N, CA, C and O of each residue as an XYZ file, in Angstrom:
748
protein
N       1.129     -1.480      0.194
C       0.298      0.060     -0.268
C       0.741      1.086     -0.276
O       0.411      2.034     -0.988
N       1.895      1.012      0.854
C       2.800      2.744      1.150
C       3.314      2.140     -0.349
O       3.470      1.003      0.097
N       3.638      2.022     -1.542
C       4.235      1.939     -3.266
C       2.551      2.258     -3.826
O       1.960      3.284     -4.163
N       2.278      1.231     -3.750
C       0.679      1.822     -4.469
C      -0.153      2.722     -4.823
O      -0.745      3.141     -5.817
N       0.005      2.956     -3.387
C      -1.729      4.270     -3.451
C      -0.934      5.900     -3.436
O      -1.494      6.951     -3.750
N       0.135      5.785     -3.098
C       0.731      7.097     -3.471
C       1.133      7.480     -5.058
O       0.953      8.636     -5.442
N       1.672      6.484     -5.947
C       1.360      6.223     -7.271
C      -0.069      6.232     -7.861
O      -0.247      6.858     -8.906
N      -1.456      5.365     -7.070
C      -2.491      5.659     -7.679
C      -2.871      7.072     -7.635
O      -3.215      7.585     -8.700
N      -2.860      7.974     -6.283
C      -3.290      9.029     -6.123
C      -2.653      9.924     -6.876
O      -3.435     10.807     -7.228
N      -1.037     10.152     -7.471
C      -0.163     10.877     -8.701
C      -1.089     10.390     -9.969
O      -1.439     11.275    -10.749
N      -1.436      9.274    -10.181
C      -2.543      9.258    -11.472
C      -3.893      9.735    -11.465
O      -4.576      9.882    -12.479
N      -4.259      9.973    -10.288
C      -5.355     10.670    -10.708
C      -5.766     11.924    -10.583
O      -6.801     12.453    -10.989
N      -4.416     12.576     -9.683
C      -4.329     13.652     -9.680
C      -3.583     14.505    -11.125
O      -3.593     15.671    -11.520
N      -2.913     13.099    -11.661
C      -2.828     13.645    -13.502
C      -3.640     13.606    -14.586
O      -3.599     14.168    -15.680
N      -4.615     12.604    -13.923
C      -5.819     12.168    -15.122
C      -7.121     13.243    -14.817
O      -7.566     13.712    -15.864
N      -7.834     13.733    -13.539
C      -8.333     14.648    -13.547
C      -7.744     16.146    -13.620
O      -8.590     17.015    -13.414
N      -6.292     16.642    -13.906
C      -6.089     17.758    -14.516
C      -6.021     17.680    -15.880
O      -6.728     18.606    -16.278
N      -5.551     17.073    -16.858
C      -5.699     16.160    -17.969
C      -7.646     16.900    -18.420
O      -8.146     17.729    -19.180
N      -8.054     15.999    -17.446
C      -9.972     16.254    -18.057
C      -9.788     17.156    -17.810
O      -9.337     17.663    -18.837
N      -9.812     18.063    -16.861
C     -10.190     19.687    -16.974
C      -9.362     20.466    -17.908
O      -9.790     21.576    -18.224
N      -8.636     20.204    -18.227
C      -7.583     20.971    -19.243
C      -8.489     21.070    -20.627
O      -8.911     21.990    -21.328
N      -8.583     19.095    -20.642
C      -9.564     18.739    -22.475
C     -10.712     19.450    -22.228
O     -11.163     19.613    -23.361
N     -11.588     20.060    -21.334
C     -13.066     20.460    -21.334
C     -12.812     21.816    -21.118
O     -13.762     22.300    -20.503
N     -11.722     22.847    -21.415
C     -11.614     23.616    -21.485
C     -11.221     23.779    -22.473
O     -11.365     24.944    -22.845
N     -10.710     23.087    -23.219
C     -10.089     23.088    -24.967
C     -10.877     22.371    -25.978
O     -10.452     22.007    -27.075
N     -12.122     22.190    -25.492
C     -12.823     20.849    -25.844
C     -13.175     22.100    -27.432
O     -12.910     21.510    -28.479
N     -13.614     23.379    -27.636
C     -14.124     24.055    -28.461
C     -13.170     24.023    -29.757
O     -13.668     24.180    -30.871
N     -11.243     23.734    -29.525
C     -10.255     23.900    -30.438
C     -10.410     22.774    -30.698
O     -10.563     22.460    -31.879
N     -10.419     21.853    -29.737
C     -10.592     20.441    -30.185
C     -11.232     19.813    -30.941
O     -10.636     19.052    -31.704
N     -12.628     19.914    -30.989
C     -13.808     19.960    -31.851
C     -13.427     20.816    -33.540
O     -13.737     20.224    -34.573
N     -13.031     21.629    -33.574
C     -12.085     22.495    -34.478
C     -11.221     21.477    -35.401
O     -11.218     21.243    -36.609
N     -10.478     20.967    -34.275
C      -8.896     20.108    -35.221
C      -9.936     19.171    -35.849
O     -10.260     19.232    -37.035
N     -10.365     18.420    -35.081
C     -11.323     16.822    -35.345
C     -12.549     17.074    -36.414
O     -12.863     16.100    -37.099
N     -13.193     18.178    -36.589
C     -13.988     18.435    -37.848
C     -12.969     18.449    -39.409
O     -13.207     17.766    -40.405
N     -11.743     19.498    -39.224
C     -10.964     19.926    -39.898
C     -10.291     18.391    -40.364
O      -9.804     18.490    -41.490
N     -10.179     17.336    -39.918
C      -9.021     16.480    -40.088
C      -9.753     14.872    -39.448
O     -10.603     14.562    -38.614
N      -8.993     14.280    -40.243
C      -9.674     12.526    -39.042
C      -8.517     12.158    -38.757
O      -7.722     11.433    -39.355
N      -8.421     13.176    -36.965
C      -7.260     12.821    -36.159
C      -8.138     12.736    -34.819
O      -8.745     13.679    -34.311
N      -8.078     11.319    -34.313
C      -8.843     11.144    -33.079
C      -8.766     12.110    -32.212
O      -7.893     12.968    -32.340
N      -9.752     12.145    -31.081
C      -9.949     13.148    -29.904
C      -8.474     13.410    -29.034
O      -8.342     14.554    -28.599
N      -7.244     12.330    -28.723
C      -6.670     11.924    -28.231
C      -5.686     13.066    -28.886
O      -5.522     14.213    -28.470
N      -5.143     12.504    -29.905
C      -4.704     13.718    -30.616
C      -5.185     14.865    -30.655
O      -4.626     15.797    -30.076
N      -6.208     15.001    -31.279
C      -6.599     16.697    -31.382
C      -6.238     17.211    -29.936
O      -5.768     18.340    -29.799
N      -6.416     16.542    -29.065
C      -5.982     17.296    -27.339
C      -4.588     17.771    -27.397
O      -4.166     18.808    -26.884
N      -3.843     16.806    -28.152
C      -2.575     16.744    -27.731
C      -2.139     17.776    -28.891
O      -1.229     18.556    -28.613
N      -2.488     17.811    -29.657
C      -2.003     18.859    -30.971
C      -2.548     20.885    -30.174
O      -1.978     21.965    -30.334
N      -3.825     20.521    -29.382
C      -4.029     21.629    -29.437
C      -3.228     22.177    -28.216
O      -3.030     23.387    -28.101
N      -2.781     21.297    -27.329
C      -1.955     21.773    -26.316
C      -0.629     22.100    -26.501
O       0.126     22.798    -25.824
N      -0.458     21.466    -27.557
C       1.264     22.271    -28.184
C       0.898     23.220    -28.724
O       1.659     24.096    -28.314
N      -0.138     23.886    -29.746
C      -0.461     25.335    -30.022
C      -0.449     25.953    -28.880
O       0.648     26.430    -28.589
N      -1.212     26.096    -28.200
C      -0.963     26.960    -26.895
C      -0.210     26.933    -26.179
O       0.140     27.962    -25.600
N       0.369     25.675    -25.921
C       1.913     26.226    -25.223
C       2.915     26.722    -26.430
O       4.012     27.058    -25.984
N       2.815     26.818    -27.559
C       3.683     27.236    -28.511
C       3.277     28.879    -28.644
O       4.059     29.806    -28.855
N       1.862     28.945    -28.463
C       1.579     30.756    -28.130
C       1.627     31.280    -27.221
O       1.650     32.510    -27.175
N       1.663     30.428    -26.073
C       2.768     31.029    -24.595
C       3.638     31.856    -24.762
O       3.787     33.064    -24.578
N       4.715     30.251    -25.497
C       6.357     30.487    -25.451
C       6.619     31.938    -26.348
O       7.632     32.563    -26.035
N       5.736     32.518    -27.473
C       5.858     32.941    -28.345
C       5.546     34.687    -28.011
O       6.020     35.688    -28.549
N       4.411     34.513    -26.738
C       3.795     35.916    -26.288
C       5.001     36.121    -25.284
O       5.322     37.273    -24.992
N       5.669     35.057    -24.752
C       6.833     35.020    -23.290
C       7.874     35.540    -24.193
O       8.463     36.517    -23.730
N       8.213     35.194    -25.222
C       9.580     35.894    -26.267
C       9.016     37.300    -26.663
O       9.750     38.219    -26.300
N       8.010     37.634    -27.249
C       7.551     38.867    -27.793
C       7.797     39.713    -26.123
O       8.671     40.575    -26.036
N       7.025     39.382    -25.026
C       7.485     40.202    -24.271
C       8.736     40.748    -23.551
O       8.719     41.694    -22.763
N       9.944     39.958    -23.958
C      11.227     40.051    -23.513
C      11.917     40.941    -24.428
O      12.987     41.499    -24.185
N      11.022     41.072    -25.835
C      11.538     42.551    -26.474
C      11.181     43.919    -26.155
O      10.193     44.196    -25.475
N      11.921     44.714    -26.606
C      11.529     46.593    -26.245
C      10.288     46.779    -26.172
O       9.660     47.134    -25.174
N       9.763     46.478    -27.536
C       8.784     46.464    -27.820
C       7.792     45.693    -27.359
O       6.649     46.129    -27.499
N       7.966     44.528    -26.781
C       7.514     43.804    -26.222
C       7.065     44.247    -24.799
O       5.865     44.203    -24.525
N       7.644     44.517    -24.215
C       7.719     44.930    -22.753
C       7.403     46.404    -22.128
O       7.326     46.791    -20.962
N       7.229     47.163    -23.559
C       7.080     48.922    -23.848
C       4.920     48.300    -23.858
O       4.196     48.585    -22.904
N       4.507     47.682    -24.829
C       2.875     47.367    -25.040
C       2.776     46.751    -23.774
O       2.043     47.422    -23.048
N       3.314     45.528    -23.101
C       2.761     44.711    -22.050
C       2.180     45.786    -20.648
O       1.223     45.734    -19.875
N       3.623     46.951    -20.897
C       3.336     47.825    -19.500
C       2.418     48.065    -19.049
O       1.881     47.875    -17.957
N       1.991     48.938    -20.746
C       0.757     50.015    -21.227
C      -0.448     49.378    -21.442
O      -1.357     50.164    -21.708
N      -0.789     48.085    -21.411
C      -1.697     46.874    -21.650
C      -2.226     46.824    -19.787
O      -3.257     47.319    -19.332
N      -1.324     46.195    -19.139
C      -1.551     46.566    -17.740
C      -1.444     47.433    -17.103
O      -1.684     47.202    -15.917
N      -1.218     48.257    -17.303
C      -1.595     50.250    -16.650
C      -2.874     50.343    -16.706
O      -3.580     50.613    -15.735
N      -3.437     50.043    -18.299
C      -4.488     50.589    -18.385
C      -5.459     50.048    -18.500
O      -6.545     50.592    -18.704
N      -5.234     48.739    -18.378
C      -5.954     47.601    -18.408
C      -6.691     46.669    -17.550
O      -7.884     46.650    -17.247
N      -5.197     45.485    -17.052
C      -5.137     44.508    -16.831
C      -5.344     45.189    -14.765
O      -6.202     44.641    -14.073
N      -4.752     45.944    -14.359
C      -4.724     46.125    -13.329
C      -5.593     46.669    -12.759
O      -5.484     46.866    -11.549
N      -7.024     47.185    -13.656
C      -7.912     47.775    -13.538
C      -9.529     47.012    -13.332
O     -10.632     47.490    -13.069
N      -8.894     45.177    -13.676
C      -9.569     43.801    -13.780
C      -9.242     43.572    -12.134
O      -8.125     43.583    -11.616
N     -10.927     43.300    -11.272
C     -11.126     42.815    -10.096
C     -10.635     41.470    -10.084
O     -11.102     40.499    -10.680
N      -9.123     41.564     -8.951
C      -8.077     40.190     -8.522
C      -6.826     39.989     -9.974
O      -6.137     38.995    -10.204
N      -6.873     41.178    -10.682
C      -5.636     40.863    -11.549
C      -4.059     40.930    -10.633
O      -2.984     40.363    -10.829
N      -4.486     41.817     -9.668
C      -3.182     42.020     -9.096
C      -2.568     40.659     -8.536
O      -1.525     40.046     -8.765
N      -4.200     40.347     -7.297
C      -3.842     39.078     -6.711
C      -3.565     38.210     -7.710
O      -2.375     38.106     -8.008
N      -4.333     37.574     -8.291
C      -3.459     36.249     -9.421
C      -2.206     36.475     -9.768
O      -1.394     35.553     -9.696
N      -1.895     37.515    -10.128
C      -0.469     37.946    -10.567
C       0.558     37.574     -9.598
O       1.503     36.896    -10.001
N       0.494     37.959     -8.273
C       1.600     38.083     -7.580
C       1.073     36.575     -7.191
O       2.177     36.316     -6.712
N       0.459     35.552     -7.016
C       0.394     34.343     -7.095
C       0.663     33.414     -7.798
O       0.595     32.287     -7.308
N       1.100     33.605     -9.332
C       1.436     33.350    -10.140
C       2.814     33.443    -10.081
O       3.385     32.355    -10.162
N       3.865     34.897     -9.906
C       4.522     35.433     -9.585
C       5.239     33.985     -8.570
O       6.139     33.205     -8.879
N       4.340     34.074     -7.212
C       5.155     33.587     -5.945
C       5.237     32.096     -6.809
O       6.202     31.394     -7.111
N       4.018     31.978     -7.017
C       3.992     29.835     -7.810
C       5.412     29.944     -8.533
O       6.360     29.635     -7.810
N       5.666     30.265     -9.618
C       6.815     30.573    -10.616
C       7.975     30.261     -9.738
O       8.757     29.362    -10.047
N       8.141     31.081     -8.483
C       9.571     31.199     -7.730
C       9.616     32.694     -8.525
O       9.600     33.480     -7.578
N       9.645     33.186     -9.283
C       9.839     34.447     -9.022
C      10.381     35.736     -8.269
O      11.110     36.681     -8.572
N       9.480     35.208     -6.821
C       9.693     36.431     -5.821
C      10.079     35.045     -4.572
O       9.858     33.841     -4.702
N      10.478     35.513     -3.834
C      10.829     34.860     -2.303
C       9.519     34.402     -1.438
O       8.593     35.087     -1.004
N       9.737     33.190     -1.356
C       8.476     32.603     -0.641
C       8.304     33.421      0.460
O       9.195     34.243      0.669
N       7.182     33.374      1.350
C       6.934     34.433      2.773
C       7.206     33.133      3.434
O       7.202     33.261      4.659
N       7.391     32.177      3.114
C       7.597     30.732      4.386
C       9.086     30.276      3.963
O       9.477     29.110      3.893
N       9.939     31.606      3.658
C      11.517     30.949      3.018
C      12.218     30.967      4.610
O      12.924     29.980      4.816
N      12.117     31.997      5.817
C      12.663     32.362      6.162
C      12.329     32.294      7.327
O      11.493     33.084      7.766
N      12.997     31.166      8.252
C      12.216     31.054      9.793
C      12.883     31.964     11.111
O      14.096     32.166     11.153
N      12.152     32.374     11.949
C      12.690     32.958     13.138
C      11.901     32.603     14.141
O      10.806     32.044     14.082
N      12.872     33.160     15.619
C      12.277     33.121     16.542
C      12.148     34.759     17.234
O      12.979     35.582     17.619
N      10.420     34.719     17.146
C      10.503     36.171     17.494
C       9.448     36.572     18.933
O       8.565     35.821     19.347
N       9.847     38.104     19.614
C       9.648     38.204     20.792
C       8.015     38.947     20.478
O       8.088     40.156     20.261
N       6.973     38.508     20.448
C       6.017     39.791     20.183
C       5.693     39.769     21.191
O       4.473     39.913     21.107
N       6.014     39.657     22.453
C       5.237     40.553     23.815
C       6.322     41.491     24.352
O       6.098     42.010     25.446
N       7.409     41.761     23.758
C       8.596     42.236     24.128
C       9.385     41.762     25.278
O      10.221     42.448     25.866
N       9.156     40.882     25.486
C       9.897     40.110     27.148
C      10.428     38.597     26.235
O      10.394     38.122     25.100
N      10.849     38.322     27.440
C      11.481     36.641     26.920
C      10.555     35.521     26.107
O      11.161     34.610     25.543
N       9.228     35.561     26.038
C       8.405     34.725     25.646
C       9.237     34.656     24.309
O       9.523     35.709     23.739
N       9.565     33.648     23.885
C       9.704     33.516     21.711
C       8.810     32.325     21.493
O       8.591     31.372     22.240
N       8.190     32.696     19.891
C       7.088     32.770     19.343
C       8.088     32.351     18.374
O       9.163     32.947     18.297
N       7.624     30.751     17.170
C       8.013     30.147     15.895
C       7.187     31.027     14.956
O       5.966     31.102     14.819
N       8.230     31.700     14.322
C       7.520     32.719     12.839
C       8.184     32.316     11.544
O       9.004     31.432     11.295
N       7.575     33.245     10.776
C       8.034     33.374      9.269
C       8.221     34.659      9.003
O       7.357     35.447      9.388
N       9.103     35.032      8.463
C       9.808     36.633      8.519
C       8.859     36.615      6.975
O       9.301     35.851      6.117
N       7.653     37.387      6.637
C       7.885     37.402      5.405
C       7.447     38.811      4.890
O       6.309     38.999      4.459
N       8.300     39.693      4.944
C       8.730     41.071      4.608
C       9.500     41.768      5.895
O       9.253     41.966      7.084
N      10.725     42.059      4.835
C      11.958     43.003      5.638
C      11.790     44.540      5.415
O      11.046     44.864      4.489
N      12.359     45.485      6.114
C      11.541     46.640      5.819
C      12.561     47.678      5.699
O      13.237     47.366      6.678
N      13.126     48.645      5.219
C      14.452     49.500      5.199
C      14.894     49.980      6.697
O      16.015     50.080      7.195
N      13.430     50.271      7.294
C      13.751     50.519      8.845
C      14.482     49.868      9.479
O      15.009     50.656     10.265
N      14.941     48.691      9.676
C      15.302     47.719      9.312
C      14.089     46.374     10.635
O      14.408     45.333     11.211
N      12.887     47.080     10.595
C      11.530     46.594     11.165
C      11.519     45.316     10.492
O      12.516     45.064      9.816
N      10.651     44.509     10.535
C      10.342     43.326      9.972
C       8.623     42.496      9.709
O       8.060     42.856     10.742
N       8.185     42.137      9.381
C       6.383     41.414      8.714
C       6.965     40.058      9.561
O       8.083     39.547      9.488
N       6.081     39.759     10.190
C       6.249     38.506     10.541
C       5.051     37.864     10.144
O       4.113     38.603      9.846
N       4.839     36.232     10.058
C       3.261     35.470      9.936
C       4.210     34.241     10.940
O       5.097     33.409     10.751
N       3.223     34.849     12.274
C       3.175     33.626     13.250
C       1.838     32.645     12.990
O       0.717     33.153     12.979
N       2.098     30.709     12.712
C       1.075     30.771     12.437
C       0.468     29.174     13.849
O       1.215     28.361     14.394
N      -0.994     29.301     13.985
C      -1.700     28.337     14.984
C      -1.040     27.142     14.617
O      -1.136     26.980     13.401
N      -0.268     26.038     15.305
C      -0.032     24.682     15.095
C      -2.005     24.084     16.308
O      -2.456     24.691     17.279
N      -2.525     22.949     15.714
C      -1.246     22.529     14.528
C      -1.605     22.268     13.026
O      -1.404     21.239     12.382
N      -2.320     23.715     12.524
C      -2.770     24.530     11.618
C      -1.909     25.611     11.262
O      -1.898     26.720     11.797
N      -0.847     25.028      9.879
C       0.447     26.598     10.092
C      -0.582     27.626      8.468
O      -0.105     28.541      7.797
N      -1.702     27.129      8.353
C      -2.149     27.915      6.996
C      -3.163     29.090      7.555
O      -3.602     30.001      6.853
N      -3.490     28.867      9.148
C      -3.742     30.033      9.844
C      -3.038     30.755     10.221
O      -1.910     30.571      9.763
N      -3.217     32.512     11.658
C      -2.358     32.873     11.973
C      -2.728     34.084     12.362
O      -3.848     34.591     12.298
N      -1.210     34.759     12.985
C      -1.394     36.264     12.836
C      -0.394     36.968     12.244
O       0.693     36.400     12.137
N      -0.495     37.884     11.905
C       0.610     38.894     10.742
C       0.957     39.549     12.152
O       0.074     39.420     13.000
N       2.438     40.428     12.640
C       2.728     41.127     13.266
C       3.745     41.688     12.673
O       4.313     41.101     11.752
N       4.234     43.193     13.198
C       5.145     43.961     12.490
C       5.863     44.264     13.696
O       5.465     44.609     14.809
N       6.965     44.067     13.248
C       7.800     44.155     15.162
C       9.250     45.047     14.628
O       9.332     45.135     13.403
N       9.979     45.471     15.141
C      11.368     46.238     15.394
C      12.194     44.862     14.954
O      11.864     43.676     14.975
N      13.204     45.426     14.616
C      14.339     44.513     14.313
C      14.843     43.655     15.332
O      15.053     42.452     15.173
N      15.090     44.488     16.696
C      15.598     43.832     17.804
C      14.537     42.952     18.774
O      14.890     42.708     19.927
N      13.040     42.411     18.215
C      12.594     41.354     18.841
C      12.693     40.037     17.523
O      12.344     38.887     17.787
N      13.098     40.344     16.438
C      12.594     38.884     15.714
C      14.265     38.288     15.533
O      15.211     39.043     15.312
N      14.362     37.052     15.653
C      15.951     36.800     15.176
C      15.995     35.487     14.757
O      15.841     34.409     15.331
N      16.320     35.932     13.256
C      16.615     34.060     12.133
C      16.857     33.789     12.594
O      17.478     34.419     13.450
N      16.636     32.134     12.645
C      17.430     30.947     12.789
C      17.467     30.456     11.577
O      16.636     30.537     10.673
N      19.030     29.668     11.643
C      18.936     28.822     10.413
C      18.658     27.285     10.635
O      19.392     26.351     10.957
N      17.372     27.379     10.352
C      16.447     25.938     10.284
C      15.361     25.778      9.027
O      14.245     26.278      8.885
N      16.082     24.937      8.225
C      14.702     24.814      7.679
C      13.574     24.630      7.405
O      13.066     23.628      7.908
N      12.859     25.352      6.660
C      11.597     25.800      6.978
C      10.296     24.538      6.867
O       9.099     24.700      7.103
N      10.842     23.562      6.529
C      10.245     21.981      6.831
C      10.118     21.750      8.017
O       9.035     21.880      8.588
N      11.305     21.328      8.662
C      11.719     20.969     10.193
C      10.814     22.551     11.267
O      10.798     22.261     12.463
N      10.077     24.167     10.932
C       9.241     24.669     11.405
C       8.120     24.504     11.324
O       7.244     24.855     12.114
N       7.988     23.690      9.898
C       6.549     23.409      9.770
C       6.123     22.060     10.943
O       5.143     21.973     11.684
N       6.997     21.347     10.796
C       6.875     19.863     11.579
C       6.392     19.993     12.948
O       5.439     19.520     13.567
N       7.728     21.094     13.332
C       7.433     21.906     14.918
C       6.007     22.223     15.086
O       5.381     21.717     16.017
N       5.366     23.145     14.128
C       4.162     24.568     14.478
C       3.442     22.615     13.816
O       2.746     22.165     14.726
N       3.473     22.151     13.256
C       2.013     20.838     13.369
C       2.045     19.971     13.950
O       1.131     19.172     13.743
N       3.268     19.543     15.188
C       3.163     18.822     16.207
C       2.953     19.243     17.304
O       2.910     18.533     18.308
N       2.741     20.837     17.275
C       2.217     21.612     18.042
C       3.453     22.102     19.222
O       3.341     22.540     20.367
N       4.509     21.843     18.467
C       5.919     22.232     19.164
C       6.583     21.123     19.802
O       7.429     21.348     20.667
N       6.293     19.983     19.471
C       7.511     18.591     19.641
C       8.445     19.306     18.474
O       8.262     20.209     17.658
N       9.205     18.699     18.716
C      10.488     18.773     17.837
C      11.372     20.091     17.832
O      12.332     20.377     17.115
N      10.834     20.719     18.723
C      11.297     22.716     18.278
C      13.113     23.000     19.039
O      13.654     24.084     19.256
N      13.749     21.392     19.323
C      14.733     21.502     20.053
C      15.763     22.464     18.865
O      16.240     23.535     19.240
N      15.971     22.039     17.708
C      16.998     23.152     16.571
C      16.874     23.930     16.580
O      17.859     24.669     16.590
N      15.314     24.581     16.584
C      14.914     26.594     16.385
C      15.118     26.789     17.853
O      14.920     27.922     18.291
N      15.484     25.849     18.668
C      16.007     26.702     19.976
C      17.420     27.026     20.559
O      17.779     27.945     21.295
N      18.380     25.582     19.788
C      19.330     25.525     19.936
C      20.397     26.779     18.624
O      21.582     27.113     18.601
N      19.159     27.128     17.701
C      19.998     27.658     16.606
C      19.986     29.005     17.269
O      20.999     29.703     17.322
N      18.296     29.527     18.007
C      18.484     30.676     18.655
C      19.837     30.990     19.711
O      20.503     32.025     19.719
N      20.042     29.690     20.656
C      20.942     30.238     21.790
C      22.354     30.321     20.862
O      23.094     31.206     21.289
N      22.798     29.733     19.904
C      23.474     30.085     19.149
C      24.326     31.373     18.853
O      25.495     31.686     19.078
N      22.848     32.220     18.029
C      22.908     33.603     18.005
C      22.809     34.463     19.168
O      23.205     35.579     18.832
N      22.379     34.442     20.659
C      22.712     34.761     21.321
C      24.063     35.048     22.157
O      24.427     36.040     22.788
N      24.559     34.014     21.957
C      26.698     34.062     22.614
C      27.189     34.446     21.716
O      28.408     34.611     21.701
């Protein structure tokens, strides 16, 4: 089960994604099938190749001086006025790795200004030396609180994000690595 179940789940996810995409491109697939004697699966693959080639060409054009200029005008005058465009753009940039992940830097922070330390993620660094941090709640790290703190209360620790997440999900169990890294910095 340990070997077969993950593979089965992965195949199910790929099949679901392929089904979702083919539903979206169905009008184009039907057009290709009507114009030629191609079977549905081959028509789906051809349409996907044409769409990917189109995306590549648009991306190539946008990297030129003229393309960058046109894209900036289009974005400023039209796209940014569309509801949700900026949110979707930021999410895509985050997803493809063009921007540092908000969960890429682990810290122990003093949110009360005393010796109490909480596990957190640095989400933004400001020019005045202050930080914006996210303190997740255990065992669900997707919910939590956002704090804006002076730099003196934020102590970045050299711990992988996975270790910090594991500690949060297990309600603090396994936090010894976080604490030991903090103590090394305090010395």
